[in-house]
PLY file of the C-alpha trace (Angstrom):
ply
format ascii 1.0
element vertex 88
property float x
property float y
property float z
element edge 87
property int vertex1
property int vertex2
end_header
-11.09 -8.31 16.71
-7.40 -7.98 17.61
-5.71 -9.42 20.67
-3.95 -6.86 22.85
-0.22 -6.47 22.32
1.89 -8.30 24.91
4.04 -5.91 26.93
7.02 -7.01 29.00
8.50 -5.63 32.21
12.26 -5.43 32.66
12.22 -8.58 34.81
10.68 -10.53 31.96
13.31 -9.26 29.53
15.99 -10.40 31.97
14.34 -13.84 32.15
14.11 -14.27 28.35
17.41 -12.68 27.29
21.07 -12.88 28.39
20.96 -9.28 29.66
20.90 -8.10 33.27
18.37 -5.65 34.66
21.07 -2.96 34.78
22.05 -3.55 31.14
18.41 -3.27 30.01
18.13 -0.04 32.00
21.38 1.31 30.54
20.36 0.42 26.97
17.07 2.25 27.52
18.81 5.35 28.87
21.29 5.27 25.95
18.46 5.01 23.42
19.43 1.56 22.14
15.98 0.24 23.07
12.76 2.07 23.86
9.93 1.40 26.20
6.53 1.11 24.54
4.56 2.30 27.56
4.75 2.99 31.28
2.61 1.51 34.04
0.69 3.78 36.40
3.37 2.93 38.97
6.13 4.24 36.69
7.54 0.94 35.44
8.74 0.65 31.86
6.97 -1.77 29.54
8.51 -3.07 26.32
6.77 -4.57 23.31
7.85 -7.69 21.44
10.03 -5.72 19.02
12.58 -5.25 21.81
13.67 -8.90 21.44
14.70 -8.36 17.84
16.46 -5.17 18.79
18.37 -6.91 21.59
19.37 -9.72 19.22
20.71 -7.15 16.80
22.68 -5.49 19.60
24.25 -8.85 20.50
25.42 -9.31 16.91
26.69 -5.75 16.53
28.59 -5.88 19.84
30.92 -8.44 18.27
32.52 -5.71 16.16
31.12 -2.34 17.30
31.12 -0.15 20.39
27.80 0.75 22.05
28.03 4.28 20.65
28.57 2.95 17.14
25.60 0.63 17.64
23.49 3.57 18.79
24.31 5.48 15.60
23.51 2.46 13.44
20.17 1.86 15.15
19.24 5.57 15.03
19.89 5.65 11.28
17.72 2.55 10.81
14.93 4.08 12.90
15.06 7.30 10.89
14.81 5.32 7.65
11.82 3.35 8.96
10.02 6.54 10.04
10.61 8.12 6.62
9.23 5.05 4.86
6.18 5.04 7.14
5.54 8.72 6.47
5.88 8.28 2.72
3.48 5.28 2.79
0.77 7.40 4.43
0 1
1 2
2 3
3 4
4 5
5 6
6 7
7 8
8 9
9 10
10 11
11 12
12 13
13 14
14 15
15 16
16 17
17 18
18 19
19 20
20 21
21 22
22 23
23 24
24 25
25 26
26 27
27 28
28 29
29 30
30 31
31 32
32 33
33 34
34 35
35 36
36 37
37 38
38 39
39 40
40 41
41 42
42 43
43 44
44 45
45 46
46 47
47 48
48 49
49 50
50 51
51 52
52 53
53 54
54 55
55 56
56 57
57 58
58 59
59 60
60 61
61 62
62 63
63 64
64 65
65 66
66 67
67 68
68 69
69 70
70 71
71 72
72 73
73 74
74 75
75 76
76 77
77 78
78 79
79 80
80 81
81 82
82 83
83 84
84 85
85 86
86 87
């Protein structure tokens, strides 16, 4: 038996990270992070992987613009999807 995956609302991300609600929203709209699900009421829910992604964004922001970061993360995501497809 597996425990259900913990999902986080934006307010929880704000509490556990240095980012504001608006920044989390902007990063979602820009495609830097992705919601895992939506509630019936239309609220975004994020899985635990978002914390690693936000940490990576913090590091990359030291030397890159947000658009450069977006390109880097998109390339990484594409590589991960290709590896997953080839493993199946």
